MMTF fields as JSON, N, C-alpha, C and O atoms, coordinates in Angstrom:
{
  "mmtfVersion": "1.0.0",
  "mmtfProducer": "UNKNOWN",
  "numBonds": 279,
  "numAtoms": 280,
  "numGroups": 70,
  "numChains": 1,
  "numModels": 1,
  "chainsPerModel": [1],
  "groupsPerChain": [70],
  "chainIdList": ["A"],
  "bondAtomList": [4, 2, 8, 6, 12, 10, 16, 14, 20, 18, 24, 22, 28, 26, 32, 30, 36, 34, 40, 38, 44, 42, 48, 46, 52, 50, 56, 54, 60, 58, 64, 62, 68, 66, 72, 70, 76, 74, 80, 78, 84, 82, 88, 86, 92, 90, 96, 94, 100, 98, 104, 102, 108, 106, 112, 110, 116, 114, 120, 118, 124, 122, 128, 126, 132, 130, 136, 134, 140, 138, 144, 142, 148, 146, 152, 150, 156, 154, 160, 158, 164, 162, 168, 166, 172, 170, 176, 174, 180, 178, 184, 182, 188, 186, 192, 190, 196, 194, 200, 198, 204, 202, 208, 206, 212, 210, 216, 214, 220, 218, 224, 222, 228, 226, 232, 230, 236, 234, 240, 238, 244, 242, 248, 246, 252, 250, 256, 254, 260, 258, 264, 262, 268, 266, 272, 270, 276, 274],
  "bondOrderList": [1, 1, 1, 1, 1, 1, 1, 1, 1, 1, 1, 1, 1, 1, 1, 1, 1, 1, 1, 1, 1, 1, 1, 1, 1, 1, 1, 1, 1, 1, 1, 1, 1, 1, 1, 1, 1, 1, 1, 1, 1, 1, 1, 1, 1, 1, 1, 1, 1, 1, 1, 1, 1, 1, 1, 1, 1, 1, 1, 1, 1, 1, 1, 1, 1, 1, 1, 1, 1],
  "groupList": [{"groupName": "MET", "atomNameList": ["N", "CA", "C", "O"], "elementList": ["N", "C", "C", "O"], "formalChargeList": [0, 0, 0, 0], "bondAtomList": [1, 0, 2, 1, 3, 2], "bondOrderList": [1, 1, 2], "singleLetterCode": "M", "chemCompType": "L-PEPTIDE LINKING"}, {"groupName": "GLU", "atomNameList": ["N", "CA", "C", "O"], "elementList": ["N", "C", "C", "O"], "formalChargeList": [0, 0, 0, 0], "bondAtomList": [1, 0, 2, 1, 3, 2], "bondOrderList": [1, 1, 2], "singleLetterCode": "E", "chemCompType": "L-PEPTIDE LINKING"}, {"groupName": "GLN", "atomNameList": ["N", "CA", "C", "O"], "elementList": ["N", "C", "C", "O"], "formalChargeList": [0, 0, 0, 0], "bondAtomList": [1, 0, 2, 1, 3, 2], "bondOrderList": [1, 1, 2], "singleLetterCode": "Q", "chemCompType": "L-PEPTIDE LINKING"}, {"groupName": "SER", "atomNameList": ["N", "CA", "C", "O"], "elementList": ["N", "C", "C", "O"], "formalChargeList": [0, 0, 0, 0], "bondAtomList": [1, 0, 2, 1, 3, 2], "bondOrderList": [1, 1, 2], "singleLetterCode": "S", "chemCompType": "L-PEPTIDE LINKING"}, {"groupName": "LYS", "atomNameList": ["N", "CA", "C", "O"], "elementList": ["N", "C", "C", "O"], "formalChargeList": [0, 0, 0, 0], "bondAtomList": [1, 0, 2, 1, 3, 2], "bondOrderList": [1, 1, 2], "singleLetterCode": "K", "chemCompType": "L-PEPTIDE LINKING"}, {"groupName": "ILE", "atomNameList": ["N", "CA", "C", "O"], "elementList": ["N", "C", "C", "O"], "formalChargeList": [0, 0, 0, 0], "bondAtomList": [1, 0, 2, 1, 3, 2], "bondOrderList": [1, 1, 2], "singleLetterCode": "I", "chemCompType": "L-PEPTIDE LINKING"}, {"groupName": "ASP", "atomNameList": ["N", "CA", "C", "O"], "elementList": ["N", "C", "C", "O"], "formalChargeList": [0, 0, 0, 0], "bondAtomList": [1, 0, 2, 1, 3, 2], "bondOrderList": [1, 1, 2], "singleLetterCode": "D", "chemCompType": "L-PEPTIDE LINKING"}, {"groupName": "ARG", "atomNameList": ["N", "CA", "C", "O"], "elementList": ["N", "C", "C", "O"], "formalChargeList": [0, 0, 0, 0], "bondAtomList": [1, 0, 2, 1, 3, 2], "bondOrderList": [1, 1, 2], "singleLetterCode": "R", "chemCompType": "L-PEPTIDE LINKING"}, {"groupName": "ASN", "atomNameList": ["N", "CA", "C", "O"], "elementList": ["N", "C", "C", "O"], "formalChargeList": [0, 0, 0, 0], "bondAtomList": [1, 0, 2, 1, 3, 2], "bondOrderList": [1, 1, 2], "singleLetterCode": "N", "chemCompType": "L-PEPTIDE LINKING"}, {"groupName": "LEU", "atomNameList": ["N", "CA", "C", "O"], "elementList": ["N", "C", "C", "O"], "formalChargeList": [0, 0, 0, 0], "bondAtomList": [1, 0, 2, 1, 3, 2], "bondOrderList": [1, 1, 2], "singleLetterCode": "L", "chemCompType": "L-PEPTIDE LINKING"}, {"groupName": "THR", "atomNameList": ["N", "CA", "C", "O"], "elementList": ["N", "C", "C", "O"], "formalChargeList": [0, 0, 0, 0], "bondAtomList": [1, 0, 2, 1, 3, 2], "bondOrderList": [1, 1, 2], "singleLetterCode": "T", "chemCompType": "L-PEPTIDE LINKING"}, {"groupName": "ALA", "atomNameList": ["N", "CA", "C", "O"], "elementList": ["N", "C", "C", "O"], "formalChargeList": [0, 0, 0, 0], "bondAtomList": [1, 0, 2, 1, 3, 2], "bondOrderList": [1, 1, 2], "singleLetterCode": "A", "chemCompType": "L-PEPTIDE LINKING"}, {"groupName": "TYR", "atomNameList": ["N", "CA", "C", "O"], "elementList": ["N", "C", "C", "O"], "formalChargeList": [0, 0, 0, 0], "bondAtomList": [1, 0, 2, 1, 3, 2], "bondOrderList": [1, 1, 2], "singleLetterCode": "Y", "chemCompType": "L-PEPTIDE LINKING"}, {"groupName": "VAL", "atomNameList": ["N", "CA", "C", "O"], "elementList": ["N", "C", "C", "O"], "formalChargeList": [0, 0, 0, 0], "bondAtomList": [1, 0, 2, 1, 3, 2], "bondOrderList": [1, 1, 2], "singleLetterCode": "V", "chemCompType": "L-PEPTIDE LINKING"}, {"groupName": "GLY", "atomNameList": ["N", "CA", "C", "O"], "elementList": ["N", "C", "C", "O"], "formalChargeList": [0, 0, 0, 0], "bondAtomList": [1, 0, 2, 1, 3, 2], "bondOrderList": [1, 1, 2], "singleLetterCode": "G", "chemCompType": "PEPTIDE LINKING"}, {"groupName": "HIS", "atomNameList": ["N", "CA", "C", "O"], "elementList": ["N", "C", "C", "O"], "formalChargeList": [0, 0, 0, 0], "bondAtomList": [1, 0, 2, 1, 3, 2], "bondOrderList": [1, 1, 2], "singleLetterCode": "H", "chemCompType": "L-PEPTIDE LINKING"}, {"groupName": "PRO", "atomNameList": ["N", "CA", "C", "O"], "elementList": ["N", "C", "C", "O"], "formalChargeList": [0, 0, 0, 0], "bondAtomList": [1, 0, 2, 1, 3, 2], "bondOrderList": [1, 1, 2], "singleLetterCode": "P", "chemCompType": "L-PEPTIDE LINKING"}],
  "groupTypeList": [0, 1, 2, 3, 4, 5, 6, 7, 5, 8, 2, 9, 10, 2, 5, 3, 7, 2, 7, 1, 9, 10, 1, 1, 1, 2, 11, 1, 7, 2, 11, 9, 7, 7, 1, 12, 5, 6, 3, 13, 4, 2, 3, 9, 5, 14, 15, 9, 6, 8, 10, 13, 5, 13, 6, 11, 2, 14, 13, 7, 7, 16, 9, 4, 16, 7, 14, 16, 13, 8],
  "groupIdList": [1, 2, 3, 4, 5, 6, 7, 8, 9, 10, 11, 12, 13, 14, 15, 16, 17, 18, 19, 20, 21, 22, 23, 24, 25, 26, 27, 28, 29, 30, 31, 32, 33, 34, 35, 36, 37, 38, 39, 40, 41, 42, 43, 44, 45, 46, 47, 48, 49, 50, 51, 52, 53, 54, 55, 56, 57, 58, 59, 60, 61, 62, 63, 64, 65, 66, 67, 68, 69, 70],
  "secStructList": [7, 7, 2, 2, 2, 2, 2, 2, 2, 2, 2, 2, 2, 2, 2, 2, 2, 2, 1, 7, 7, 7, 2, 2, 2, 2, 2, 2, 2, 2, 2, 2, 2, 2, 2, 2, 2, 2, 2, 2, 2, 2, 2, 2, 2, 2, 2, 2, 2, 6, 7, 3, 3, 3, 7, 6, 6, 7, 7, 3, 3, 3, 7, 7, 7, 7, 7, 7, 7, 7],
  "xCoordList": [-7.325, -6.753, -5.504, -5.472, -4.501, -3.229, -3.359, -4.094, -2.637, -2.658, -2.171, -2.645, -1.238, -0.727, -1.828, -1.83, -2.755, -3.862, -4.852, -5.383, -5.097, -5.966, -5.339, -6.025, -4.036, -3.328, -3.44, -3.562, -3.397, -3.501, -4.9, -5.036, -5.93, -7.295, -7.361, -7.893, -6.822, -6.83, -6.035, -6.432, -4.924, -4.098, -4.853, -4.83, -5.512, -6.277, -7.446, -7.777, -8.059, -9.143, -8.614, -9.247, -7.459, -6.829, -6.5, -6.727, -5.974, -5.645, -6.914, -6.905, -8.01, -9.261, -9.825, -10.599, -9.445, -9.885, -9.087, -9.526, -7.911, -7.059, -7.239, -7.155, -7.489, -7.657, -8.494, -8.736, -8.924, -9.685, -8.742, -7.644, -9.184, -8.375, -8.381, -9.357, -7.272, -7.214, -8.081, -8.486, -8.357, -9.159, -8.516, -9.204, -7.179, -6.458, -6.569, -6.757, -6.455, -6.552, -7.967, -8.145, -8.973, -10.355, -10.608, -11.256, -10.097, -10.269, -9.547, -10.075, -8.344, -7.585, -8.333, -8.462, -8.827, -9.547, -10.802, -11.103, -11.536, -12.751, -12.438, -13.153, -11.379, -10.989, -10.564, -10.919, -9.815, -9.377, -10.567, -10.628, -11.496, -12.697, -13.502, -13.975, -13.662, -14.404, -13.717, -14.381, -12.394, -11.639, -11.828, -11.977, -11.822, -12.012, -13.405, -13.54, -14.43, -15.802, -15.941, -16.55, -15.381, -15.446, -14.748, -15.232, -13.623, -12.907, -13.693, -13.68, -14.371, -15.196, -16.372, -16.704, -17.0, -18.109, -17.656, -18.335, -16.517, -16.008, -15.71, -15.986, -15.157, -14.867, -16.149, -16.215, -17.158, -18.442, -19.091, -19.617, -19.057, -19.624, -18.907, -19.544, -17.584, -16.816, -17.216, -17.335, -17.425, -17.855, -19.247, -19.484, -20.154, -21.517, -21.576, -22.392, -20.727, -20.69, -20.252, -20.591, -19.515, -19.029, -19.811, -19.386, -20.946, -21.766, -22.835, -23.458, -23.039, -24.096, -25.024, -24.621, -26.263, -27.274, -27.451, -27.63, -27.402, -27.617, -28.987, -29.21, -29.913, -31.254, -31.287, -30.262, -32.456, -32.61, -32.221, -31.827, -32.325, -31.952, -30.474, -29.995, -29.749, -28.322, -27.972, -26.82, -28.959, -28.725, -28.094, -28.583, -26.999, -26.285, -26.73, -26.698, -27.144, -27.589, -26.864, -26.798, -26.32, -25.679, -26.731, -27.895, -26.304, -27.205, -27.552, -26.721, -28.787, -29.201, -28.802, -28.947, -28.303, -27.988, -29.263, -30.308, -29.17, -30.327, -30.325, -31.322, -29.249, -29.158, -27.901, -27.128, -27.694, -26.462, -26.435, -27.462, -25.214, -24.999, -24.539, -23.61, -25.177, -24.805, -23.722, -23.284],
  "yCoordList": [8.253, 9.13, 8.461, 7.249, 9.256, 8.745, 8.276, 8.859, 7.227, 6.683, 7.707, 7.717, 8.563, 9.566, 10.546, 11.024, 10.842, 11.737, 11.049, 11.674, 9.777, 9.013, 8.929, 9.065, 8.705, 8.668, 10.005, 10.042, 11.096, 12.431, 12.646, 13.225, 12.189, 12.272, 11.533, 12.053, 10.328, 9.528, 10.197, 10.161, 10.801, 11.487, 12.679, 12.883, 13.451, 14.594, 14.137, 14.801, 13.031, 12.494, 12.074, 12.328, 11.436, 11.02, 12.244, 12.235, 13.278, 14.508, 15.13, 15.63, 15.095, 15.711, 15.013, 15.607, 13.769, 13.038, 13.43, 13.218, 14.004, 14.407, 15.882, 16.268, 16.696, 18.134, 18.694, 18.021, 19.914, 20.564, 20.956, 21.459, 20.719, 21.073, 22.584, 23.267, 23.087, 24.507, 24.714, 23.753, 25.966, 26.284, 25.734, 25.219, 25.847, 25.357, 23.832, 23.294, 23.149, 21.687, 21.244, 20.268, 21.953, 21.625, 21.808, 20.977, 22.892, 23.153, 22.097, 21.634, 21.72, 20.687, 19.36, 18.685, 18.991, 17.721, 17.73, 16.736, 18.838, 18.931, 18.812, 18.126, 19.474, 19.399, 17.976, 17.48, 17.329, 15.956, 14.997, 14.091, 15.193, 14.346, 14.508, 13.523, 15.752, 16.011, 15.324, 14.712, 15.424, 14.781, 13.264, 12.624, 12.687, 11.251, 10.835, 9.858, 11.564, 11.239, 11.319, 10.444, 12.359, 12.51, 11.355, 10.882, 10.902, 9.796, 8.486, 7.667, 8.286, 7.084, 7.12, 6.105, 8.281, 8.412, 8.106, 7.375, 8.656, 8.421, 6.943, 6.399, 6.306, 4.876, 4.07, 3.162, 4.401, 3.706, 3.921, 2.98, 5.137, 5.437, 4.622, 4.095, 4.518, 3.722, 2.261, 1.625, 1.726, 0.334, 0.14, -0.821, 1.04, 0.912, 1.092, 0.453, 1.95, 2.143, 0.868, 0.673, 0.018, -1.217, -2.451, -3.577, -2.252, -3.354, -3.682, -2.787, -4.959, -5.396, -6.358, -7.041, -6.392, -7.303, -8.403, -8.123, -9.65, -10.785, -11.365, -11.818, -11.353, -11.867, -13.388, -14.014, -13.963, -15.424, -16.028, -17.192, -15.254, -15.756, -15.548, -15.94, -14.942, -14.729, -13.428, -13.211, -12.562, -11.275, -10.321, -10.152, -9.71, -8.775, -7.349, -6.91, -6.634, -5.25, -4.371, -4.711, -3.247, -2.331, -1.668, -1.542, -1.255, -0.507, 0.822, 1.434, 1.261, 2.537, 3.655, 3.512, 4.757, 5.902, 6.434, 6.522, 6.791, 7.283, 8.793, 9.367, 9.435, 10.878, 11.252, 10.378, 12.533, 12.975, 12.554, 12.47, 12.294, 11.933, 13.181, 13.854, 13.493, 14.687, 14.376, 15.261],
  "zCoordList": [-91.543, -90.554, -89.994, -89.78, -89.766, -89.274, -87.822, -87.026, -87.508, -86.15, -85.131, -83.995, -85.518, -84.585, -84.164, -83.03, -85.066, -84.721, -83.786, -82.868, -84.019, -83.122, -81.74, -80.726, -81.709, -80.432, -79.701, -78.477, -80.458, -79.844, -79.263, -78.185, -79.958, -79.425, -78.094, -77.114, -78.064, -76.841, -75.735, -74.57, -76.093, -75.105, -74.505, -73.291, -75.344, -74.854, -73.973, -72.991, -74.313, -73.492, -72.125, -71.1, -72.119, -70.857, -69.996, -68.786, -70.615, -69.889, -69.304, -68.179, -70.078, -69.615, -68.385, -67.634, -68.176, -66.984, -65.746, -64.616, -65.976, -64.873, -64.515, -63.349, -65.541, -65.334, -66.474, -67.476, -66.307, -67.373, -68.5, -68.261, -69.732, -70.895, -71.098, -70.785, -71.629, -71.992, -73.232, -73.886, -73.544, -74.732, -75.999, -76.881, -76.084, -77.262, -77.364, -78.455, -76.243, -76.241, -76.6, -77.329, -76.093, -76.438, -77.93, -78.566, -78.475, -79.904, -80.743, -81.755, -80.319, -81.026, -80.998, -82.019, -79.807, -79.679, -80.543, -81.204, -80.547, -81.353, -82.847, -83.578, -83.299, -84.712, -85.084, -86.153, -84.211, -84.483, -84.496, -85.328, -83.592, -83.562, -84.84, -85.406, -85.302, -86.537, -87.714, -88.55, -87.78, -88.852, -88.803, -89.844, -87.595, -87.428, -87.906, -88.643, -87.495, -87.898, -89.414, -90.03, -90.014, -91.467, -92.183, -93.212, -91.652, -92.293, -92.166, -93.085, -91.04, -90.868, -91.841, -92.452, -91.986, -92.931, -94.351, -95.072, -94.761, -96.112, -96.33, -97.4, -95.331, -95.433, -95.602, -96.431, -94.82, -94.91, -96.27, -96.865, -96.757, -98.081, -99.153, -100.064, -99.045, -100.002, -99.98, -101.027, -98.78, -98.67, -99.265, -99.997, -98.954, -99.462, -100.975, -101.64, -101.527, -102.977, -103.703, -104.87, -103.03, -103.644, -103.198, -103.455, -102.536, -102.055, -103.085, -103.657, -103.314, -104.232, -103.497, -102.556, -103.945, -103.426, -104.465, -105.651, -104.019, -104.911, -104.572, -103.45, -105.549, -105.284, -105.445, -105.713, -105.281, -105.315, -106.664, -106.725, -107.744, -109.072, -109.364, -110.428, -108.443, -108.631, -109.328, -109.705, -109.501, -110.159, -109.146, -108.029, -109.574, -108.702, -109.01, -110.16, -107.965, -108.127, -107.117, -105.936, -107.568, -106.624, -105.734, -106.112, -104.566, -103.691, -104.344, -105.016, -104.139, -104.709, -103.744, -102.53, -104.28, -103.411, -102.758, -103.403, -101.47, -100.739, -100.589, -100.152, -100.934, -100.784, -100.018, -99.626, -99.804, -99.131, -97.669, -96.995, -97.211, -95.804, -95.079, -95.526, -93.969, -93.2, -92.212, -91.477]
}
């Protein structure tokens, strides 16, 4: 996710502490938050897909998929 979008989330949060957000601002913040959460999930999945377990004998085994992430 682009830093400018993260900055916008923070800006909208700061504004919400000073006054109530308009419907458009609330919708924008919600969409940006969803995009941020999705990007964090994808990043985590990428890291886990490249993670291996090394047992006591030195055998490297990839992590087994556990199913879809919601």
